[in-house]
C-alpha positions as CSV (number, residue, x, y, z in Angstrom):
1,M,-32.8,-10.1,1.7
2,L,-31.2,-11.7,-1.3
3,I,-27.6,-11.3,-2.2
4,S,-28.1,-8.3,-4.6
5,D,-29.9,-6.4,-1.9
6,F,-27.4,-7.4,0.7
7,A,-24.5,-6.3,-1.5
8,R,-26.2,-2.9,-2.2
9,T,-27.0,-2.4,1.5
10,T,-23.4,-3.2,2.7
11,G,-21.6,-1.6,-0.2
12,L,-19.8,-4.9,-1.0
13,S,-19.7,-6.5,-4.4
14,V,-21.6,-9.7,-5.0
15,D,-18.2,-11.4,-5.5
16,T,-16.9,-10.2,-2.2
17,V,-20.1,-11.4,-0.5
18,N,-19.7,-14.8,-2.1
19,F,-16.0,-14.9,-0.9
20,Y,-17.0,-14.0,2.7
21,V,-19.7,-16.7,2.6
22,K,-17.2,-19.3,1.3
23,R,-14.8,-18.3,4.1
24,G,-17.6,-18.7,6.6
25,L,-17.4,-15.1,7.7
26,I,-21.1,-14.6,6.8
27,R,-23.6,-17.4,7.2
28,P,-26.8,-16.6,5.4
29,E,-29.9,-18.9,5.7
30,T,-31.1,-20.8,2.7
31,N,-34.8,-20.6,1.9
32,G,-35.1,-23.8,0.0
33,K,-36.0,-22.1,-3.3
34,G,-33.7,-22.3,-6.3
35,G,-33.3,-26.0,-6.8
36,R,-29.7,-27.3,-6.6
37,N,-28.5,-23.8,-5.8
38,P,-30.9,-22.6,-3.1
39,Y,-31.3,-18.8,-2.6
40,R,-29.4,-17.4,0.3
41,S,-31.3,-15.1,2.6
42,F,-29.2,-12.4,4.4
43,S,-30.4,-10.9,7.7
44,E,-29.8,-7.6,9.5
45,A,-27.3,-9.5,11.7
46,D,-25.4,-10.4,8.5
47,V,-25.4,-6.7,7.6
48,V,-23.8,-5.9,11.0
49,T,-21.3,-8.7,10.5
50,A,-20.4,-7.3,7.0
51,R,-19.8,-3.9,8.5
52,F,-17.7,-5.4,11.3
53,I,-15.6,-7.1,8.6
54,R,-15.0,-3.9,6.6
55,I,-14.1,-1.9,9.7
56,S,-11.8,-4.7,10.9
57,Q,-10.1,-4.8,7.5
58,S,-9.6,-1.1,7.5
59,I,-7.6,-1.2,10.7
60,G,-5.4,-4.0,9.3
61,L,-6.9,-7.2,10.7
62,S,-6.5,-10.2,8.4
63,L,-9.5,-12.3,7.4
64,N,-8.2,-15.1,9.7
65,E,-8.1,-12.7,12.6
66,I,-11.6,-11.4,11.7
67,A,-13.0,-14.9,11.5
68,A,-11.6,-15.7,15.0
69,I,-13.1,-12.5,16.5
70,N,-16.3,-13.1,14.7
71,V,-16.7,-16.5,16.4
72,E,-16.2,-14.7,19.7
73,R,-18.9,-12.1,18.7
74,Q,-21.4,-14.8,17.8
75,Q,-20.9,-16.4,21.3
76,G,-21.8,-13.1,23.0
77,P,-20.6,-9.5,23.4
78,I,-16.9,-9.0,23.5
79,T,-15.8,-7.7,26.8
80,P,-14.0,-4.4,27.1
81,E,-10.9,-6.3,28.3
82,R,-10.9,-8.5,25.2
83,S,-11.5,-5.4,23.0
84,V,-8.4,-3.7,24.5
85,E,-6.4,-6.9,24.0
86,I,-7.4,-7.0,20.3
87,M,-6.7,-3.3,19.8
88,T,-3.3,-3.6,21.6
89,A,-2.2,-6.4,19.3
90,Q,-3.3,-4.4,16.3
91,L,-1.5,-1.3,17.6
92,E,1.7,-3.3,17.9
93,Q,1.5,-4.5,14.4
94,T,0.7,-1.0,13.1
95,E,3.8,0.4,15.0
96,E,6.0,-2.4,13.4
97,K,4.7,-1.4,9.9
98,L,5.3,2.3,10.7
99,A,8.9,1.5,11.7
100,E,9.3,-0.3,8.4
101,F,7.9,2.6,6.5
102,Q,10.1,5.0,8.3
103,A,13.2,2.9,7.5
104,M,12.2,3.0,3.8
105,A,11.6,6.7,3.8
106,T,15.0,7.3,5.4
107,Y,16.6,5.1,2.7
108,L,14.8,6.9,-0.1
109,R,15.8,10.3,1.2
110,A,19.4,9.2,1.4
111,K,19.3,7.6,-2.1
112,I,17.8,10.8,-3.6
113,A,20.5,12.9,-1.9
114,W,23.2,10.5,-3.1
115,Q,21.8,10.6,-6.7
116,K,21.6,14.4,-6.7
117,A,25.2,14.6,-5.4
118,G,26.4,12.6,-8.4
119,G,26.4,9.1,-6.9
120,H,30.2,9.0,-6.5
121,S,30.4,7.9,-2.9
122,P,29.2,4.5,-1.7
123,A,25.4,4.1,-2.3
124,P,23.2,4.3,0.8
125,R,22.0,0.9,2.1
126,L,18.5,0.0,3.3
127,A,18.7,-0.6,7.0
128,G,16.2,-2.5,9.0
129,P,13.7,-0.6,11.1
130,E,14.7,0.4,14.5
131,R,12.8,-1.4,17.2
132,P,13.7,-0.1,20.6
133,D,11.6,-2.7,22.3
134,R,13.8,-5.5,20.9
135,A,17.3,-4.2,21.8
């Protein structure tokens, strides 16, 4: 399928598809037509890869991480052990982000209360997130 059909099938914009191709995340075949800019032909395997990229991004993986995992996927199925390893690393990153969000929420609550009280005492300060695993 050509890029417009591929974009429609995957729900990606043509610009996003081109970006993924430039990054080497999706590798369409060229069919020799089109002169200096040959048409790219996308397969069902490319559709699966595009869906994998979107799902991976939605759980917070970077494109570099996705590219590395994609290389593994192309070499064969990812083992359950490797899958757990990938998800564990993502969970750790998510928990770190959560701690940062919680620290910001605590600060904002304190700052709101301080403002409502007239702001006469020392202003609340933004503390770093608590990380019990790094005591």
